[in-house]
VOZA-710903 format. One record per residue (C-alpha): x, y, z; residue number from 1. Coordinates in Angstrom, 3 decimals. Layout:
! VOZA-710903
X_Y_Z_NUM $
...
END
This chain:
! VOZA-710903
5.244_-26.106_-33.874_1 $
2.807_-23.410_-35.035_2 $
3.928_-20.430_-32.954_3 $
7.583_-20.677_-33.905_4 $
10.197_-18.349_-35.337_5 $
10.918_-20.969_-38.001_6 $
8.532_-20.646_-40.928_7 $
8.223_-24.344_-41.752_8 $
4.588_-25.254_-42.352_9 $
3.393_-28.674_-43.411_10 $
-0.143_-29.961_-43.828_11 $
-0.499_-30.793_-40.115_12 $
0.660_-27.341_-39.082_13 $
-1.811_-25.699_-41.476_14 $
-4.637_-27.897_-40.121_15 $
-3.649_-27.015_-36.571_16 $
-3.497_-23.317_-37.397_17 $
-6.967_-23.420_-38.953_18 $
-8.292_-25.270_-35.906_19 $
-6.766_-22.725_-33.519_20 $
-8.121_-19.849_-35.606_21 $
-11.631_-21.341_-35.421_22 $
-11.257_-21.855_-31.661_23 $
-10.142_-18.258_-31.233_24 $
-13.012_-16.861_-33.306_25 $
-15.586_-18.922_-31.380_26 $
-14.007_-17.885_-28.081_27 $
-14.100_-14.216_-29.028_28 $
-17.752_-14.486_-30.079_29 $
-18.529_-16.072_-26.697_30 $
-16.848_-13.138_-24.997_31 $
-18.698_-10.642_-27.185_32 $
-22.040_-11.871_-25.842_33 $
-20.872_-10.950_-22.322_34 $
-19.739_-7.419_-23.200_35 $
-23.030_-5.740_-22.147_36 $
-22.620_-7.001_-18.538_37 $
-21.622_-4.138_-16.228_38 $
-19.957_-5.387_-13.054_39 $
-19.782_-3.556_-9.755_40 $
-16.026_-3.099_-10.212_41 $
-16.628_-1.444_-13.579_42 $
-18.944_1.158_-12.050_43 $
-16.955_1.622_-8.847_44 $
-13.448_1.731_-10.299_45 $
-12.880_1.308_-14.038_46 $
-15.481_3.739_-15.367_47 $
-14.513_6.590_-12.964_48 $
-10.838_6.061_-13.824_49 $
-11.605_6.085_-17.544_50 $
-13.776_9.206_-17.255_51 $
-11.173_11.045_-15.173_52 $
-8.540_10.329_-17.805_53 $
-10.869_11.256_-20.675_54 $
-11.949_14.514_-19.012_55 $
-8.378_15.609_-18.302_56 $
-6.627_15.006_-21.590_57 $
-5.909_11.271_-21.721_58 $
-2.163_10.794_-21.384_59 $
-1.835_14.247_-19.871_60 $
-3.738_12.945_-16.848_61 $
-1.786_9.763_-16.103_62 $
0.073_11.533_-13.300_63 $
-3.124_12.288_-11.388_64 $
-4.124_10.416_-8.243_65 $
-6.696_8.262_-10.018_66 $
-6.903_5.018_-8.071_67 $
-4.990_2.190_-6.394_68 $
-3.351_0.664_-9.502_69 $
0.142_1.221_-10.812_70 $
0.132_3.797_-13.636_71 $
0.933_1.035_-16.156_72 $
-2.736_0.126_-16.464_73 $
-3.745_3.787_-16.594_74 $
-1.546_4.193_-19.675_75 $
-3.725_1.593_-21.375_76 $
-6.921_3.304_-20.227_77 $
-5.544_6.658_-21.399_78 $
-4.851_5.201_-24.849_79 $
-8.401_3.832_-24.989_80 $
-9.854_7.305_-24.423_81 $
-8.622_8.293_-27.901_82 $
-10.406_5.402_-29.631_83 $
-13.959_5.625_-31.038_84 $
-15.296_2.934_-28.674_85 $
-17.470_3.016_-25.590_86 $
-15.445_2.640_-22.403_87 $
-16.957_-0.736_-21.425_88 $
-16.251_-2.366_-24.785_89 $
-12.775_-0.858_-25.056_90 $
-11.694_-2.011_-21.581_91 $
-13.020_-5.519_-22.149_92 $
-11.452_-5.745_-25.605_93 $
-7.985_-5.150_-24.140_94 $
-8.506_-7.930_-21.598_95 $
-9.784_-10.291_-24.306_96 $
-6.714_-9.639_-26.449_97 $
-4.651_-10.518_-23.373_98 $
-6.565_-13.827_-23.200_99 $
-5.412_-14.705_-26.713_100 $
-1.772_-13.846_-25.982_101 $
-1.918_-15.799_-22.711_102 $
-3.226_-18.874_-24.536_103 $
-0.410_-18.619_-27.105_104 $
2.242_-18.468_-24.366_105 $
0.682_-21.454_-22.573_106 $
0.812_-23.306_-25.904_107 $
4.534_-22.520_-26.203_108 $
5.243_-23.644_-22.615_109 $
3.522_-27.002_-23.092_110 $
5.242_-27.547_-26.432_111 $
8.630_-26.764_-24.918_112 $
8.099_-29.280_-22.110_113 $
6.344_-32.078_-24.008_114 $
7.260_-31.552_-27.659_115 $
3.646_-32.489_-28.457_116 $
1.685_-30.203_-30.748_117 $
-1.566_-31.953_-29.816_118 $
-1.084_-31.335_-26.091_119 $
-0.092_-27.749_-26.816_120 $
-3.252_-27.136_-28.829_121 $
-5.336_-28.655_-26.028_122 $
-3.627_-26.342_-23.524_123 $
-4.345_-23.328_-25.760_124 $
-7.993_-24.279_-26.111_125 $
-8.524_-25.069_-22.431_126 $
-7.013_-21.776_-21.243_127 $
-8.912_-19.737_-23.804_128 $
-12.212_-21.449_-22.987_129 $
-11.946_-21.639_-19.209_130 $
-15.216_-20.128_-17.911_131 $
-13.241_-18.259_-15.244_132 $
-10.970_-16.675_-17.859_133 $
-13.919_-15.698_-20.063_134 $
-15.862_-14.201_-17.152_135 $
-12.815_-12.324_-15.858_136 $
-12.216_-10.423_-19.081_137 $
-15.572_-10.288_-20.869_138 $
-18.017_-10.008_-17.945_139 $
-16.007_-8.606_-15.037_140 $
-13.779_-6.328_-17.194_141 $
-10.774_-7.295_-15.064_142 $
-7.199_-7.392_-16.373_143 $
-5.873_-10.494_-14.609_144 $
-5.029_-11.961_-18.006_145 $
-2.463_-9.201_-18.553_146 $
-0.350_-9.810_-15.454_147 $
-0.758_-13.585_-15.862_148 $
0.489_-13.619_-19.451_149 $
3.722_-11.965_-18.295_150 $
4.141_-14.581_-15.535_151 $
3.602_-17.260_-18.186_152 $
6.199_-15.513_-20.351_153 $
8.556_-15.519_-17.367_154 $
8.094_-19.291_-16.984_155 $
8.781_-19.781_-20.693_156 $
11.987_-17.744_-20.421_157 $
13.071_-19.832_-17.400_158 $
12.518_-23.053_-19.346_159 $
14.569_-21.663_-22.241_160 $
17.400_-20.481_-19.965_161 $
16.782_-16.778_-20.570_162 $
17.232_-15.421_-17.070_163 $
17.102_-11.727_-17.957_164 $
13.898_-12.285_-19.894_165 $
12.400_-14.213_-16.977_166 $
13.007_-11.406_-14.481_167 $
11.966_-8.654_-16.889_168 $
8.678_-10.422_-17.651_169 $
8.042_-10.956_-13.940_170 $
8.777_-7.275_-13.294_171 $
6.344_-6.168_-16.008_172 $
3.716_-8.462_-14.503_173 $
4.306_-6.894_-11.084_174 $
3.777_-3.350_-12.342_175 $
0.350_-4.422_-13.585_176 $
-0.819_-6.400_-10.552_177 $
0.608_-7.029_-7.093_178 $
-0.596_-10.658_-7.404_179 $
2.547_-11.301_-9.448_180 $
4.197_-11.685_-6.036_181 $
2.623_-15.159_-5.842_182 $
5.300_-16.279_-8.321_183 $
8.173_-14.560_-6.489_184 $
9.099_-17.632_-4.329_185 $
9.756_-19.593_-7.524_186 $
12.215_-16.958_-8.722_187 $
13.891_-16.831_-5.311_188 $
14.325_-20.593_-5.357_189 $
15.792_-20.429_-8.855_190 $
18.285_-17.826_-7.656_191 $
19.254_-20.013_-4.691_192 $
19.625_-23.052_-6.948_193 $
21.805_-21.145_-9.418_194 $
19.251_-21.223_-12.231_195 $
19.140_-17.413_-12.373_196 $
22.123_-15.067_-12.126_197 $
21.903_-12.623_-9.223_198 $
22.660_-9.585_-11.372_199 $
19.316_-10.057_-13.121_200 $
17.693_-8.729_-9.910_201 $
18.570_-5.277_-11.272_202 $
15.858_-5.706_-13.888_203 $
13.151_-5.379_-11.238_204 $
13.859_-1.803_-10.030_205 $
14.755_-0.790_-13.579_206 $
11.380_-1.879_-14.961_207 $
9.561_-0.340_-11.997_208 $
11.239_3.053_-12.435_209 $
10.873_3.055_-16.230_210 $
7.136_2.378_-16.001_211 $
6.465_5.285_-13.656_212 $
8.466_7.836_-15.699_213 $
5.514_8.835_-17.965_214 $
3.371_9.429_-14.866_215 $
6.172_11.500_-13.305_216 $
6.474_13.584_-16.478_217 $
2.706_14.140_-16.336_218 $
3.036_15.576_-12.841_219 $
2.755_12.509_-10.638_220 $
4.234_12.390_-7.134_221 $
7.316_10.152_-6.996_222 $
6.700_8.911_-3.451_223 $
3.062_8.097_-4.200_224 $
4.038_6.207_-7.347_225 $
6.631_3.997_-5.669_226 $
4.346_3.233_-2.718_227 $
1.154_2.376_-4.618_228 $
1.075_-1.212_-3.402_229 $
1.796_-0.265_0.212_230 $
-1.238_2.001_0.196_231 $
-3.311_-0.575_-1.670_232 $
-2.583_-3.263_0.931_233 $
-4.091_-1.089_3.686_234 $
-7.411_-0.517_1.936_235 $
-9.080_-3.812_2.823_236 $
-9.882_-4.993_6.339_237 $
-11.675_-8.301_5.700_238 $
-9.517_-11.353_6.433_239 $
-11.166_-13.228_3.575_240 $
-13.012_-11.758_0.587_241 $
-14.691_-14.935_-0.648_242 $
-11.652_-16.910_-1.715_243 $
-11.335_-20.567_-0.698_244 $
-8.160_-20.256_1.343_245 $
-6.989_-20.924_4.912_246 $
-8.832_-17.817_6.110_247 $
-12.147_-19.022_4.717_248 $
-13.361_-19.992_8.191_249 $
-13.082_-16.303_9.122_250 $
-15.054_-15.023_6.146_251 $
-16.507_-11.534_6.836_252 $
-14.256_-11.089_9.900_253 $
-12.294_-7.831_10.362_254 $
-9.233_-7.832_12.615_255 $
-6.034_-5.833_12.075_256 $
-4.259_-7.933_14.707_257 $
-5.174_-11.236_13.056_258 $
-4.316_-9.830_9.633_259 $
-0.840_-8.716_10.718_260 $
-0.178_-12.055_12.421_261 $
-1.571_-13.805_9.345_262 $
0.924_-12.146_7.022_263 $
3.750_-13.329_9.273_264 $
2.189_-16.801_9.380_265 $
2.027_-16.901_5.580_266 $
5.650_-15.759_5.322_267 $
6.712_-18.505_7.711_268 $
4.877_-21.216_5.773_269 $
6.392_-20.096_2.463_270 $
9.879_-19.916_4.020_271 $
9.536_-23.464_5.398_272 $
8.584_-24.729_1.946_273 $
11.433_-22.812_0.314_274 $
13.974_-24.075_2.854_275 $
12.946_-27.717_2.407_276 $
13.086_-27.475_-1.375_277 $
16.374_-25.539_-1.340_278 $
18.117_-28.052_0.919_279 $
16.865_-31.014_-1.106_280 $
19.322_-32.062_-3.809_281 $
17.780_-32.340_-7.260_282 $
18.090_-30.902_-10.745_283 $
15.626_-28.242_-11.812_284 $
14.214_-29.860_-14.940_285 $
11.249_-28.538_-16.897_286 $
8.650_-30.718_-15.195_287 $
9.789_-29.735_-11.704_288 $
9.770_-26.040_-12.626_289 $
6.141_-26.356_-13.720_290 $
5.255_-28.197_-10.501_291 $
6.995_-25.529_-8.401_292 $
5.102_-22.828_-10.291_293 $
1.791_-24.581_-9.637_294 $
2.688_-25.123_-5.979_295 $
3.704_-21.584_-5.022_296 $
1.126_-19.694_-7.102_297 $
-1.465_-21.596_-5.074_298 $
0.303_-21.768_-1.707_299 $
0.886_-18.006_-1.357_300 $
-2.746_-16.882_-1.854_301 $
-3.928_-19.896_0.169_302 $
-2.108_-18.795_3.336_303 $
-2.310_-14.991_2.982_304 $
-5.174_-12.942_4.483_305 $
-6.973_-10.130_2.583_306 $
-7.220_-12.199_-0.625_307 $
-9.928_-11.411_-3.205_308 $
-12.265_-13.749_-5.096_309 $
-10.208_-13.794_-8.290_310 $
-6.771_-14.303_-6.734_311 $
-6.637_-17.957_-7.835_312 $
-6.636_-16.806_-11.461_313 $
-2.886_-17.270_-11.894_314 $
-2.909_-20.615_-10.054_315 $
-5.754_-21.864_-12.243_316 $
-3.956_-20.988_-15.474_317 $
-0.799_-22.715_-14.210_318 $
-2.937_-25.730_-13.258_319 $
-3.823_-26.083_-16.954_320 $
-0.148_-26.436_-17.833_321 $
0.375_-28.844_-14.932_322 $
-2.627_-30.994_-15.904_323 $
-1.745_-31.175_-19.603_324 $
1.813_-32.228_-18.770_325 $
0.597_-34.667_-16.074_326 $
-2.833_-35.829_-17.355_327 $
-3.263_-38.329_-14.485_328 $
-3.782_-35.312_-12.239_329 $
-6.252_-33.490_-14.466_330 $
-8.648_-33.314_-11.522_331 $
-6.401_-30.620_-9.989_332 $
-7.394_-28.358_-12.892_333 $
-11.053_-29.288_-12.527_334 $
-11.032_-28.382_-8.829_335 $
-9.164_-25.104_-9.322_336 $
-11.428_-24.028_-12.167_337 $
-14.586_-24.974_-10.282_338 $
-13.524_-23.051_-7.184_339 $
-12.414_-19.960_-9.097_340 $
-15.611_-20.008_-11.158_341 $
-17.640_-20.318_-7.942_342 $
-15.900_-17.266_-6.474_343 $
-16.448_-15.243_-9.661_344 $
-20.106_-16.278_-9.864_345 $
-20.557_-15.208_-6.251_346 $
-19.234_-11.728_-7.034_347 $
-20.928_-11.263_-10.414_348 $
-24.257_-13.020_-9.921_349 $
-24.587_-13.682_-6.180_350 $
-24.714_-17.446_-6.762_351 $
-22.935_-20.208_-4.809_352 $
-22.583_-23.598_-6.467_353 $
-21.511_-25.509_-3.352_354 $
-20.648_-25.190_0.332_355 $
-17.818_-22.673_0.736_356 $
-15.976_-24.548_3.509_357 $
-16.005_-27.764_1.470_358 $
-14.420_-25.930_-1.458_359 $
-11.661_-24.758_0.917_360 $
-10.874_-28.411_1.600_361 $
-10.819_-29.140_-2.141_362 $
-8.240_-26.414_-2.757_363 $
-6.176_-27.711_0.189_364 $
-6.299_-31.151_-1.430_365 $
-4.895_-29.706_-4.671_366 $
-2.113_-28.052_-2.676_367 $
-1.209_-31.353_-1.020_368 $
-1.226_-33.017_-4.445_369 $
1.301_-30.503_-5.767_370 $
3.560_-31.200_-2.778_371 $
3.200_-34.943_-3.302_372 $
3.943_-34.574_-7.014_373 $
7.082_-32.559_-6.287_374 $
8.234_-35.164_-3.775_375 $
7.642_-37.976_-6.290_376 $
9.463_-36.130_-9.087_377 $
12.495_-35.541_-6.874_378 $
12.550_-39.174_-5.722_379 $
12.202_-40.407_-9.308_380 $
15.119_-38.223_-10.319_381 $
17.230_-39.606_-7.475_382 $
16.318_-43.180_-8.444_383 $
17.266_-42.590_-12.069_384 $
20.589_-41.047_-11.037_385 $
21.250_-43.984_-8.706_386 $
20.621_-46.477_-11.499_387 $
22.854_-44.513_-13.847_388 $
25.684_-44.447_-11.279_389 $
25.451_-48.201_-10.762_390 $
25.611_-48.747_-14.513_391 $
28.681_-46.544_-14.786_392 $
30.405_-48.464_-11.965_393 $
29.598_-51.748_-13.653_394 $
END
């Protein structure tokens, strides 16, 4: 394994490292060509935030009421104001570095599950070269790669039995983006199944409080800082913001009543799924954990209202891991990537590659496939245990 603590390099490892280095360089060059693109979000949000921080002393201004993000991201922007780079390039560079780290963690997850260096390298390359990932960081200047890399790190910690690490990584992800909540049902299920110790829940408030301390020291309001996401959730009234989910049929519709009922509907659907999985007897092996991660990171944004175009980013990255581990279902990755890319292209360039409602059905098909895969994995496990018991009796 290349990205290992053990420094044992043979010829194959050196060849693989050179190959990955070349891939990374080419991928970064591809991103560099997109750096001049200035998205609407950059002008509406990122640039004003950056300028407000720069005009008020950088870190000294992180306690100001700048925008609707947690201060964690503003710390990064504040640091960038001290560097001799233009704001656009600096912001995008941070997101591109996150892409590299995300690809490395995906590599480590696949290697842990499969033990195959070749599959791991493929996973690294696919994640790093996904058009949606490249556009998100290098064209859109978004930071979805940052919160996603910490969710990926959380999954890796779960697979390695490091429960504190898993919850800490999830908590760090959450203080960057509220979309980390898409992974929360997986953690809850792991708690219920005894895979995580309940005392590790303490890591979540600890990380949250620690990350707002610098903003408090800089004069931030404590109540405002702990309620950022509550205020953020009330900013958008559209039931669907061009994401191919269950609310796609109500695209461009505004209704507070439907939105409130929709959140309850989504909660009910997720609870039904959690209850069925919890009451089903099976062992949480690595493959099932990956399938559960793919299932819930897609299910939650699929049933929730008020979702944005890029909210399948996490689900698409997880679909890479799922597809590499289960290559017979590689089409799930192809569908997720196509739909996410379509949504990004709609926002960035005003282009639609295919009928929106049809793409909703495609995503629903992927969701059903994840459920079917989980059901098959559980049944296969039961069959293997049954055979083993019969052998022991004999």
